[in-house]
N, C-alpha and C positions, 0 to 999 in steps of 0.2 A: 472549417466548423464553426457556426456562430455561437452563442452562448448557449450551453447546457442547459437543460430542465434539470430544475434538485434531482428527481427522480434518476437523473442518469451522469448525475456525477458519484464518483469514487475520492473519498481523500483516505492516501494511504503510506501510511510512514515505514520507510526500510530502516531495521533498527540488529543490533547484532553484536556480536565482537567485534572489536575492530581487527582491519584487515581480512574478512570473509569475501572480500566480495561485491560486497553493496553499490558500489559506486559503478561498478563495470557491469553489475546487472541494470542498474539504470540506464548506463550507457547501449546497452543492448535494448533492452526495450525502447529508447528513445530511436535507437537504428531500425528496429523491426516494424516500427510505427509509421516509420518514412519523417520524424522529426528531425533526425540528422541524414545528410548523405555517406559519411562514415561512421565506425563503431570507435569512438574517441578512446584515449587512453590505453589500447593496444597496439602493438609493434613499434612503440616507440613515438605514436600518436598523442596530441595533447588531450587530455579530457574535454570534455564539454561542461561537466559537471565541477569539477573541482578546476577552477580558473583562478580563484588567486595564487600570486605565486608563491606564498607560504604552503601551499596544500601542494603546488607543482613541487617544490622543496622536498617536503616530506612526504610527498605521495600517500599521503592520505587527507582525508577529509577533516575540518576544524571548524566547519561554519555547516549549518542548515542550506542547502539548495532545493529547487522548486522546478519541477518540470510536469506542465500539464502535456498531455499523451489522448490523444484522439482515438478511442480503438471500437469498433463495431459500435458505435452509434453513441457512447460512452466516453465522457471526459475524466480520465482518472490524473486526478493534480499527485504526485509521486514528490513526496518530501524524502529526500536523502541526507539522513541526518548523521552526525556525528557521534560513532560511540567509543573513541577513545577516552582514557577516566578524566583528561584535563581537559576535555570539552565535551561531556555526555550532559551539561544543564541543557545545551541546545538540541539532544533528542528527548528530554522530559518534555522542553516548550513544544516541538512538534507533535508527539502524542497527545498532547493535552487539545490539538486541533483537527483532532484524525476519528474516524472511525475505525479505522483497520490499523492493525498494526502487521508489518509482515519481515516476518523473522529469516534471517537469512542465516543458516549456518553451514559450518564446511564440514565437506563429506568425510574426510579425512581425521578431523580433531572431535569434533561434533560440538553439542554444545558446552561452550565454557563460561565461565563464572559473570562476566556481562551480562551475557544472554539471560541468566538466570535472574536477575537483577532487574533488567528491563522487562522483563515477560510477568513478575509481579508488579511491575509496575502498572504495566497495559490491564492486566486484572484488576488491579485496583480500580483503574480509569474504566473499567469495563466495553474496554477495545474489544472488538473482532479481532482473533489472530487467525493468521494462517504460516505456513513454514517452507522457505525453498531452501532445499534441501543443495547447496552449491558446488562447483569445482570435483563434478563427478569423474572426468575427467585424469585425476591426476591418480599418480601409481597405486596408492594405499586407499583409494576410496572404497566407501563401503555403504550402501544406502541403509542395507538393514541393519548394518551395529548402528546405523547413528539411528536410526528409528527405534531401535532398542533402549539407546540413550537417553533417546527426547521421550520416547513412553514410561520409562524408568524417573525422569525429574517432572514432566510434567502432566503424569497420569496416561489412559489407555483411550480418551478422547480423542486422541489425534488417529487421523485416517487417512492413510494414502490418495492420493486421487491420481497420481502417473507412476508407473515404474520405470528405473532404466534401463534400455539395451541396453546391455554389456557394460562394464564400468571401468574405468582407467583407458588405456591405449586403446582398448575393447570400446570404448562408450561411442558409441551411435547412432542413438536418437531416445524418444520414450514411449513409453506405453500406457495410453489413454484408457483408464480404468472404469471410467462412467461409458464412451462410448464402444471399449473392447477393439481398438484398433490400435494400431501401432505407427510411429511415424519416426522415419530415419532419413538420415542422410545419405544422402545421392551424390557424390560430388559437393555443389556449392548449391544445391537445392534440396530440402525437405520435401519427403514423399510420404505420403501414407498409405500403408497395406494391409495386412491382415498380419494377426501377431506371429509370429515364428516359433516354428512344432517346438523348440529346445526354453521359450519362454509361457508357452501357454499354461502349464499346471500352475506354474506360481504365479502367474495372471489371474486367472480363475480364483485361486484361491484368495488373492488379495482383492477381489472384487467381489468377492462373499462378505470378507470381511468389513466392505465398506458397507454393501447391504447390508447387512446387520446391523454396524450404528446407525446409520440413517432409520433402517425399520424400529429402533429404540426410540429415536426420538420422537416418531410416530406412529399412534395409536393404530390407525386407520392401513400404514404398511406393513406393520407389528404383525397385525393378523394376515394379511396376506401373506407375509414372509413366512410364517409358522405354517398356513395351509401349504407351504413350498410352489405355492406361486412364481415366475420368475416379475423381480421391480424392473418397469420399465426407463428406458434412458430418462425421461420427462420426470417418470414419479423422484428418480436418484434425483436430479439435478434440482428440482421445487425444495425434495425434503433436505439436502445437503445445505442449499442455500439459509432454508430457515432455520436448521441447526446452527450454522455458525454464524448467523447474526444472534441468537440467542444464547450466543457461547458455549453450546452442548456437543458439538465437532469444529476440532481445526483442522482443516483440508491443509495434508501436503503434499507438494510438488517437489519434483528435482530437475535438475539441470545443469547444465555449464554456460555460466554468463559468460566467459572466455572463448566458447565453442558457438556461444549464440545458439544452444539448444536447448529445449524446452520453457524458453521466454517466451515463446507464443502460448501454450499450452497453460503459462503463468497469467497473461493479459486475460486470458480467455477467464482463467480459473476468476480474478478481481471481477471482472465482467458479471460474471455469473451467479458468484457465492459469496461477495462481498457487500458491504451493506452501502447505500445509498445515505443521503443525510435524512430521508423521509421515514429511512428504516428503525430509525432511534427515538429513543426517547426524546419529548419537548424539553428545550431548555431551560432551568429554572432559573431566575433573577429576582432583586428585589424592585421594586420601584422608589425610585430615590424622592418621588412626590407622594407618596402614598405611605412608605415604607411598608409595603403589602409585598408576601411575596406573588411571582406573577410567572406563567409559561410560556413560551413562544416556539411553535412550532416552526420548521423548517418549510416555509412556504413565503411565496414573493410579497403573499397579500398581509401577511402580517407587518409589525412596526419593524424598523429598522433595529439589526444590535448585530453586534461584531465582539469578537477581541484580539487585541494587539498581539501576538505571538512573540515579535523578533525585530528588531530595530539595527540598521545599520547605515553605513552611510555610503554614499554612491557618489563618487568623484568628478559624474557629469551632473547630478539631477538632486544633490543635497540627502538630505537625509528621507530615508524609505522606512514607512511602517509597514510590515507585512501583518497582513488581517483577515483573520476569518469569519464568513458571515452567517450567522446563526439564523437570522431571519429578514424578512422585508428585502427592499434594494438600498442602492447607495450609490449616485450617481457622480460624476466629475464636479465639483463647485457645489456642493454641498453640503451646507454647514451642521454639525453632528457636535451632540453634548457626552461629554468624556463625564461620565457618573464616576466614575474615581476622582478624577482631579477637580468635581464639579465647578466645569470651565466649558464652552462652547467653540469648536475650531473648524475652519475651512477646509477640506478637502480638496485641496489645489487640481490633481491629478490622478486618476489609479491608474495603476499599471500591471498589466498580466506580463510574469516571472517568467524568464525560463533560462535558469542560470543568473549569467549576468545579464541578459539580452533581455529586453522590456519592450512592448507595445502598448501602447496608450488605446484604454476602451473607454466607452463613454459613461458605461454602467455594470455594476456587480451585483450577482442575484444570490438568493437564498443558499447555502451550502460550498458556495464557490472561496477560493482564496485567490486575494491580490496584495497588492502593495500600495500604500497612499503618499502622498508627495504633499506636504503641508501641517501637515498634523507636528507642530511643534512642542508642544507641551506634553505627547502623549508617549507614553513608557510601555514596556512589556509588561501583562497584566491588566491592561485599561480596557476599560470595554465603551466602543463610542456606541450611543446611540439616537434614537428619533424619537 
């Protein structure tokens, strides 16, 4: 896939309590999208994203890794952030350059203290939020209990978009509450079918609750809902996207990253409901020459502005500066102005990162995330501009 249009970009950071399966979820997303030939980190295989020897040794993430995924015409930049207390600073930095925080929650343990802390940080940053209830194949997993705990801690605006088809050893797939279809595992393939009769009443009740949530966020749909008319699939999707972007609703999807079930619906939900850079307010900054505040919208036609959010050293290319482009475009070989350090610096190369793999690109567009080689004096929090 070539360079994405800004409206087709989704910048999503995976956050939540350490050890709930964020990296395994990212691995499943990569595998399902065709980015990797195997499901990394499962059955003794080496993870794609936790590539550092210390991460392999500890069996958890200690640094944010980036994985661009192409899905249904969109570019999803997945940032897998470490959330153990000693390394949580990387998670806050990653959240600052994304429009969406995807919270991964264990279906046995529910939302834990670090999840709560990160939730309020996402709220302060005004990020759109979504929840993936993971590990439904575990013996003590309960989607209903987890939903109750989520609503108890974070409010009743959380709405299930999918339901599990069974739990524990019987977890066999998911039920799509927008399309009112089931998707279950048949051997190695996922097959779409009608909702089984034993789950029909539960699905209809959850579907009605979802319709009620989206109707409350849209006056026209509310009138239609109160008149007893059925909301169409298109109306639900459009209203859900609008309400998610405005932080009126938090979509909740479910599955098992280890079993690779429910992950397709998660990717669909990210594309369908999560904001693109063009859906959020313009970034504000101070013009270093005039001292006046200016707005820059996420458009290729605007002057270039970016934020450096991570610095690391690569043994092959040297210092890497990870940056998010908020407006304009930047080409390899361009000289940019570091407004924090008050000096010019030249971007020698621009790399699209996939964990520790890199690909040279000639230009980076508004809304995208990449890494630069050559910015010797730029540090985390600096703002390269033109």
